[in-house]
C-alpha positions as CSV (number, residue, x, y, z in Angstrom):
1,M,-23.1,-6.7,35.5
2,K,-23.0,-2.9,34.9
3,T,-24.0,-2.4,38.5
4,F,-20.5,-3.5,39.6
5,R,-19.0,-0.5,37.9
6,K,-20.8,2.0,40.0
7,N,-18.8,3.9,42.6
8,I,-20.6,2.9,45.8
9,K,-20.5,5.7,48.4
10,L,-21.6,5.3,52.0
11,Y,-23.4,7.9,54.0
12,F,-22.9,7.4,57.7
13,G,-25.5,9.9,58.7
14,L,-23.6,11.7,61.4
15,A,-26.5,14.1,61.8
16,S,-25.5,15.9,64.9
17,L,-22.0,17.3,64.8
18,A,-22.3,20.1,67.4
19,L,-20.4,19.6,70.6
20,I,-22.6,19.3,73.6
21,V,-21.4,22.0,76.0
22,S,-23.4,23.6,78.7
23,C,-22.9,27.2,79.9
24,K,-20.4,27.6,82.7
25,P,-20.5,24.1,84.0
26,E,-19.7,23.5,87.7
27,I,-16.2,22.0,88.0
28,S,-15.8,19.5,90.9
29,N,-12.4,19.5,92.4
30,D,-12.5,17.3,95.4
31,F,-8.9,17.5,96.2
32,E,-6.7,20.3,97.6
33,P,-3.0,20.4,98.0
34,T,-1.8,18.6,101.1
35,Q,1.1,16.5,102.4
36,N,2.0,13.4,100.3
37,G,3.0,11.0,103.1
38,N,5.6,8.7,101.7
39,V,4.9,9.5,98.1
40,D,7.7,11.4,96.3
41,F,6.7,13.2,93.1
42,S,10.0,15.1,92.8
43,K,11.0,13.2,89.6
44,Y,8.1,11.8,87.7
45,I,8.5,9.9,84.5
46,S,5.8,8.5,82.2
47,I,6.3,5.3,80.2
48,G,4.0,4.3,77.3
49,N,3.2,4.5,73.6
50,S,1.4,7.0,71.4
51,L,-1.3,7.7,74.0
52,T,1.4,8.8,76.4
53,A,3.3,10.8,73.8
54,G,0.2,12.9,72.9
55,F,-0.4,11.4,69.5
56,S,-3.7,12.5,68.0
57,D,-5.5,12.8,64.7
58,G,-3.2,10.3,63.1
59,G,0.0,12.1,64.0
60,L,2.3,13.7,66.6
61,Y,2.3,17.4,66.6
62,L,3.1,20.2,69.1
63,E,-0.4,21.3,70.1
64,V,-1.4,17.8,71.3
65,Q,2.0,17.1,72.7
66,K,1.4,19.9,75.1
67,T,-1.9,18.4,76.3
68,A,-0.7,14.8,76.7
69,F,-2.0,13.5,79.9
70,P,1.4,13.1,81.6
71,N,2.0,16.8,81.1
72,L,-1.3,17.6,82.8
73,I,-0.5,15.3,85.7
74,A,3.0,16.8,86.2
75,E,1.5,20.2,86.4
76,K,-0.8,19.1,89.3
77,F,2.2,17.4,91.0
78,R,3.9,20.8,91.2
79,S,1.8,21.6,94.3
80,H,3.0,18.4,95.9
81,G,6.7,18.6,95.5
82,G,6.8,17.7,91.8
83,G,9.9,18.8,89.9
84,E,10.7,19.6,86.3
85,F,8.8,17.6,83.7
86,N,10.0,17.9,80.1
87,T,8.4,16.5,76.9
88,P,10.4,16.2,73.6
89,F,8.3,19.0,71.9
90,F,8.7,19.8,68.2
91,S,9.9,23.3,67.6
92,E,7.5,26.0,66.5
93,A,9.0,25.9,63.0
94,Q,8.2,22.2,62.8
95,S,5.1,22.4,65.0
96,N,3.1,20.0,62.8
97,G,5.6,17.2,63.5
98,S,4.8,14.0,61.6
99,G,1.7,15.6,60.0
100,Y,-1.9,14.9,60.9
101,I,-5.5,15.1,59.7
102,R,-8.0,17.8,60.4
103,L,-11.7,18.3,59.8
104,K,-12.0,20.2,56.5
105,E,-15.8,20.3,56.1
106,L,-19.1,18.5,56.7
107,V,-20.9,17.3,53.6
108,N,-24.5,16.1,54.2
109,G,-23.6,15.7,57.8
110,N,-20.5,13.6,57.0
111,P,-17.0,14.6,58.1
112,V,-14.4,15.2,55.3
113,T,-10.8,15.3,56.5
114,E,-7.6,16.6,54.9
115,S,-3.9,16.1,55.7
116,V,-1.8,18.9,57.2
117,T,1.5,19.0,55.3
118,D,3.2,22.2,56.3
119,K,5.7,22.8,59.1
120,L,6.6,19.1,59.2
121,A,9.7,17.8,61.0
122,Y,10.9,15.3,58.5
123,T,14.6,15.3,57.5
124,G,14.3,12.2,55.3
125,A,12.2,9.1,54.7
126,N,11.1,7.7,58.1
127,T,13.3,10.2,59.8
128,L,12.3,13.2,62.0
129,A,14.5,16.0,63.2
130,K,16.4,15.0,66.3
131,Y,15.1,16.3,69.6
132,E,17.5,18.8,71.1
133,G,16.7,19.9,74.6
134,P,17.0,19.0,78.3
135,E,16.4,15.5,79.7
136,I,12.9,14.3,79.0
137,H,10.4,12.8,81.4
138,N,7.5,12.0,79.0
139,L,9.0,8.9,77.5
140,G,6.1,7.9,75.4
141,I,7.1,6.3,72.0
142,P,4.3,6.0,69.4
143,G,4.0,2.4,68.2
144,M,5.8,0.8,71.2
145,R,4.6,-2.7,72.3
146,I,5.5,-4.7,75.3
147,D,7.0,-7.5,73.2
148,H,9.2,-5.0,71.3
149,S,10.3,-3.0,74.3
150,G,13.3,-5.2,74.9
151,V,14.3,-5.4,71.2
152,G,17.0,-3.0,70.1
153,Q,16.3,-3.2,66.3
154,V,13.0,-1.5,66.9
155,S,14.7,1.8,67.4
156,A,15.8,1.7,63.7
157,A,12.3,1.2,62.4
158,N,10.5,3.6,64.7
159,M,11.1,7.2,63.6
160,Y,9.7,8.6,66.9
161,F,12.2,6.5,68.9
162,K,15.1,7.4,66.5
163,R,14.4,11.1,67.1
164,L,15.2,10.7,70.8
165,I,18.4,8.7,70.8
166,A,21.9,9.2,69.5
167,D,22.7,8.0,66.0
168,N,25.1,5.4,67.3
169,E,22.3,3.9,69.4
170,V,19.9,3.5,66.5
171,G,19.2,-0.2,65.9
172,T,20.8,-1.3,69.2
173,K,19.2,0.5,72.1
174,N,15.9,-0.9,73.3
175,Y,13.1,0.9,75.0
176,Q,13.7,-0.5,78.4
177,Q,17.3,0.6,78.2
178,F,16.1,4.0,77.1
179,V,13.9,4.3,80.2
180,A,16.4,2.9,82.7
181,G,18.8,4.9,84.8
182,R,16.7,8.1,85.1
183,N,16.6,8.1,89.0
184,H,12.9,8.6,89.0
185,T,10.8,8.7,92.2
186,F,7.4,8.2,90.6
187,F,6.1,6.8,87.4
188,T,3.0,6.1,85.3
189,F,3.0,3.1,83.0
190,W,0.6,2.5,80.1
191,L,1.9,-0.1,77.7
192,G,0.2,-3.1,76.2
193,N,-2.5,-1.5,74.0
194,N,-0.6,-2.0,70.8
195,D,0.0,-5.7,71.7
196,V,-3.7,-6.2,71.0
197,L,-4.6,-3.2,68.9
198,G,-2.2,-4.0,66.0
199,Y,-4.0,-7.3,65.5
200,A,-7.4,-5.8,65.9
201,S,-6.9,-2.7,63.7
202,N,-5.8,-5.0,60.9
203,G,-9.2,-6.8,61.1
204,G,-7.8,-9.8,63.1
205,Y,-5.5,-10.6,60.2
206,E,-1.9,-11.3,61.1
207,D,0.2,-10.0,58.1
208,P,3.4,-12.2,57.9
209,L,5.2,-9.1,56.5
210,D,4.2,-6.8,59.3
211,P,5.0,-7.8,62.9
212,T,2.9,-5.0,64.3
213,T,-0.2,-6.8,63.2
214,T,0.4,-9.9,65.3
215,Y,-0.8,-10.7,68.8
216,T,1.7,-10.7,71.5
217,S,1.5,-14.1,73.2
218,E,0.3,-14.0,76.8
219,A,3.4,-15.7,78.1
220,V,5.7,-13.2,76.4
221,F,3.6,-10.3,77.5
222,K,3.6,-11.3,81.2
223,A,7.3,-12.0,81.3
224,V,8.4,-8.8,79.6
225,Y,5.9,-6.6,81.5
226,T,7.0,-8.0,84.8
227,N,10.7,-7.4,84.0
228,F,9.8,-3.8,83.0
229,I,8.0,-3.1,86.3
230,N,10.8,-4.7,88.3
231,L,13.1,-2.2,86.5
232,L,10.9,0.7,87.5
233,T,10.5,-0.4,91.1
234,D,14.1,-1.4,91.9
235,K,14.3,1.3,94.5
236,N,10.8,0.8,95.8
237,Q,9.4,3.6,93.7
238,K,5.7,4.1,93.6
239,G,3.6,4.5,90.5
240,V,0.5,3.7,88.5
241,L,-0.2,0.9,86.0
242,A,-3.0,1.6,83.5
243,T,-5.1,-1.3,82.2
244,I,-5.6,-2.1,78.5
245,P,-8.8,-0.8,77.0
246,D,-11.2,-3.0,75.1
247,V,-9.9,-1.7,71.7
248,T,-13.1,-2.7,70.0
249,S,-15.0,0.0,71.8
250,V,-13.2,2.9,70.2
251,P,-14.6,4.9,67.2
252,F,-12.2,3.2,64.8
253,F,-14.3,0.1,65.1
254,T,-17.8,1.4,65.9
255,T,-18.4,4.1,63.3
256,V,-18.6,2.1,60.1
257,T,-21.4,-0.4,60.9
258,T,-22.8,-3.2,58.9
259,A,-26.2,-1.5,58.7
260,R,-24.7,1.7,57.3
261,I,-22.7,-0.1,54.7
262,E,-25.7,-2.2,53.6
263,A,-27.8,1.0,53.4
264,G,-25.2,2.6,51.2
265,V,-25.0,-0.5,49.0
266,K,-28.7,-0.7,48.6
267,A,-29.1,2.9,47.7
268,S,-26.1,2.9,45.3
269,T,-27.2,-0.2,43.4
270,G,-30.9,0.5,43.3
271,G,-31.6,-2.5,45.5
272,A,-29.7,-5.0,43.3
273,F,-27.4,-5.8,46.2
274,E,-27.9,-5.5,50.0
275,K,-25.6,-7.8,51.8
276,I,-21.9,-7.6,52.5
277,Y,-19.8,-10.8,52.4
278,I,-16.8,-11.2,54.6
279,T,-14.0,-13.7,55.1
280,T,-13.8,-15.5,58.4
281,A,-11.8,-18.4,59.9
282,N,-15.0,-20.5,59.4
283,G,-15.5,-19.6,55.8
284,V,-17.3,-16.9,53.8
285,R,-20.6,-15.5,55.2
286,A,-22.8,-12.4,55.1
287,A,-21.8,-9.7,57.7
288,T,-24.1,-9.2,60.7
289,S,-24.5,-6.5,63.3
290,E,-22.1,-8.5,65.5
291,D,-19.2,-7.8,63.1
292,L,-17.1,-4.6,63.2
293,F,-15.6,-2.8,60.2
294,T,-12.6,-0.5,60.6
295,L,-12.7,3.2,60.1
296,R,-10.3,2.9,57.1
297,F,-12.6,0.5,55.3
298,P,-12.3,1.3,51.6
299,T,-15.9,1.8,50.6
300,D,-14.9,2.8,47.0
301,T,-13.7,-0.7,46.3
302,L,-17.1,-2.4,46.9
303,G,-18.5,-4.0,43.8
304,K,-15.3,-3.7,41.8
305,A,-12.8,-6.2,40.5
306,V,-10.0,-6.0,43.0
307,V,-6.8,-7.8,43.7
308,Y,-8.1,-9.7,46.7
309,G,-10.2,-12.0,44.4
310,N,-8.4,-15.1,43.2
311,P,-9.0,-15.3,40.4
312,M,-9.9,-11.6,40.2
313,T,-13.6,-11.3,40.1
314,A,-16.0,-8.3,40.0
315,G,-18.5,-7.7,42.8
316,Y,-15.9,-7.3,45.6
317,G,-17.7,-7.6,48.9
318,L,-21.1,-8.0,47.4
319,I,-21.0,-11.6,46.3
320,P,-19.8,-14.7,48.3
321,Q,-17.4,-15.5,45.4
322,N,-15.4,-12.3,46.1
323,P,-15.8,-11.5,49.9
324,L,-14.1,-8.7,51.7
325,H,-10.5,-9.3,52.8
326,D,-10.2,-10.3,56.4
327,K,-8.1,-7.3,57.3
328,F,-11.1,-4.9,56.9
329,V,-13.5,-6.5,59.4
330,L,-13.4,-8.0,62.8
331,D,-15.9,-10.9,62.8
332,K,-17.7,-11.8,66.0
333,D,-15.4,-14.7,66.9
334,E,-12.3,-12.4,66.6
335,I,-14.0,-9.8,68.8
336,A,-14.8,-12.4,71.4
337,D,-11.2,-13.6,71.4
338,I,-9.9,-10.0,71.7
339,K,-12.2,-9.3,74.7
340,A,-11.0,-12.5,76.4
341,R,-7.4,-11.7,75.9
342,V,-7.8,-8.1,77.2
343,N,-9.6,-9.4,80.3
344,N,-6.8,-11.9,80.9
345,L,-4.0,-9.3,80.5
346,N,-5.9,-6.8,82.7
347,A,-6.3,-9.4,85.4
348,F,-2.5,-10.0,85.3
349,I,-1.8,-6.2,85.4
350,K,-4.0,-5.8,88.5
351,N,-2.4,-8.7,90.3
352,L,1.1,-7.5,89.5
353,A,0.1,-4.0,90.8
354,K,-1.2,-5.6,94.0
355,D,2.0,-7.6,94.4
356,K,4.1,-4.5,93.9
357,N,1.8,-2.2,96.0
358,L,1.2,0.1,93.0
359,A,-1.9,2.0,92.0
360,V,-4.1,0.9,89.1
361,A,-5.9,3.2,86.6
362,D,-8.7,1.1,85.1
363,V,-8.9,2.6,81.7
364,N,-10.9,-0.3,80.4
365,S,-13.8,0.5,82.7
366,L,-13.7,4.2,81.5
367,L,-14.0,3.2,77.9
368,T,-16.9,0.9,78.7
369,K,-18.7,3.9,80.2
370,L,-17.9,6.0,77.2
371,K,-19.7,3.6,74.8
372,T,-23.0,4.8,76.2
373,G,-21.8,8.3,77.1
374,I,-21.3,10.2,80.3
375,N,-21.9,13.8,81.5
376,Y,-18.6,15.2,82.6
377,N,-19.1,18.3,84.6
378,G,-21.8,19.5,82.1
379,V,-20.1,18.3,79.0
380,G,-21.3,15.3,77.0
381,V,-18.4,12.8,76.5
382,S,-18.7,9.5,74.6
383,S,-16.9,7.3,72.1
384,A,-19.0,8.7,69.2
385,Y,-16.8,9.7,66.2
386,V,-16.3,13.4,65.9
387,T,-19.1,14.4,68.3
388,G,-18.0,12.5,71.4
389,N,-15.3,14.9,72.5
390,A,-13.0,12.0,73.8
391,F,-11.5,10.6,70.6
392,S,-9.6,12.4,67.8
393,L,-10.2,12.0,64.1
394,D,-8.2,8.8,63.8
395,G,-10.7,7.1,66.0
396,I,-8.2,5.6,68.4
397,H,-6.2,8.4,70.1
398,L,-7.5,11.0,72.5
399,T,-8.4,14.6,72.0
400,P,-7.0,17.2,74.4
401,M,-10.2,16.8,76.4
402,G,-9.8,13.1,76.4
403,N,-6.3,13.5,77.7
404,A,-7.5,15.7,80.5
405,I,-10.1,13.1,81.5
406,M,-7.4,10.4,81.4
407,A,-5.2,12.5,83.6
408,N,-8.0,12.8,86.1
409,M,-8.6,9.1,86.2
410,I,-4.9,8.5,86.9
411,I,-4.9,11.2,89.6
412,E,-7.9,9.5,91.2
413,A,-6.1,6.2,91.2
414,I,-3.0,7.9,92.9
415,N,-5.1,9.6,95.6
416,S,-7.1,6.4,96.3
417,K,-4.1,4.2,96.6
418,Y,-1.6,6.5,98.3
419,G,-3.9,8.8,100.4
420,T,-2.7,11.8,98.6
421,K,-4.9,14.8,97.6
422,V,-3.6,15.8,94.2
423,G,-6.0,18.3,92.5
424,K,-7.8,17.4,89.3
425,V,-7.6,19.0,85.9
426,D,-10.4,21.1,84.6
427,A,-11.2,18.9,81.6
428,T,-13.8,21.3,80.2
429,G,-11.0,23.8,79.5
430,F,-9.7,21.5,76.7
431,R,-11.1,20.9,73.2
432,G,-12.6,17.9,71.6
433,V,-12.4,17.5,67.8
434,K,-11.6,20.9,66.3
435,M,-14.6,21.9,64.1
436,P,-14.0,23.6,60.6
């Protein structure tokens, strides 16, 4: 059994890590400033989670805050009567905010990341320096879920939320109360991702000690979502609802494949082991190409004696007696359930938008296209890890270029629904993953 003591390393074979950029691409801009009819952009607010806030590379920091899609949209609104739009930026002295990861080097074509730990904004454990500035309009809170948006206690556990409210409101003020009363005239709304993503990113395993890993029931989701939209449209304000993406299509789930793991295992064990065994609701079985491993899959634990075995047994993940813990892999049945749930929730969102006469930005359809890749004004964009331009190093959140593409999708939805002619963003002017 000496083979089990080997440190099994995987080589993902990311051979082509050059960004695909053409020389001076033609930028299509189909829309020019014009009258907005009965649409009032004078006070725009944006409601959402980390994707709205500008979270990227596993953290919230100043550079990507500035390129968050609501900021890019607000800039285009200025030619159409749009007013001031403020984001709770970190200061220059604390510009790295919560910290993040960056690409350190490429080793045999494989990305190696490192943590950025200088110029952080922490003032204590789970506490960021309070935002001090004018009224904000980008109201995105990393980690926010629909089912938690009406719960005041969440503000005590969420350091990004705590940063934006008074100390005497921490633990009592909920997100809907935080958003209410801003006298907005237009809004974008992109919540609901985390109500599915939390479960999916934990491999379809609901941790009883971590409420962020649970599914939000469809009944609760629909009731709370409807109440939130009623709040935002109480004066007949117009806006955009964004659909929930199929979370299983992002690099966090598509980079570490069964074939790559098996190839690494075979190479590292001299062919003694080839299969990976996983835990499913229907029992233990060998992984197939239909199963998805998370980007944070701990490859260095394969073949070892680890705490997940009961009793603790060597050969973790390589023998059926000690299969991988459920939280590291989405099996095909869990994937099918997630897809069905996303489709049901998106159908609800579209119907509610129709009832409220609101625009819909179909983010889900965009991510479906990115799985195979698109040519965006001369730039290759896909959901490929590192090379795809759209997704940051955490495999879930957008790069600045991804945010620009998202801004354009929302602008297109606004123009289509309301007959406006808001100009688009030049997405090619923004970076993908920053190379070392």
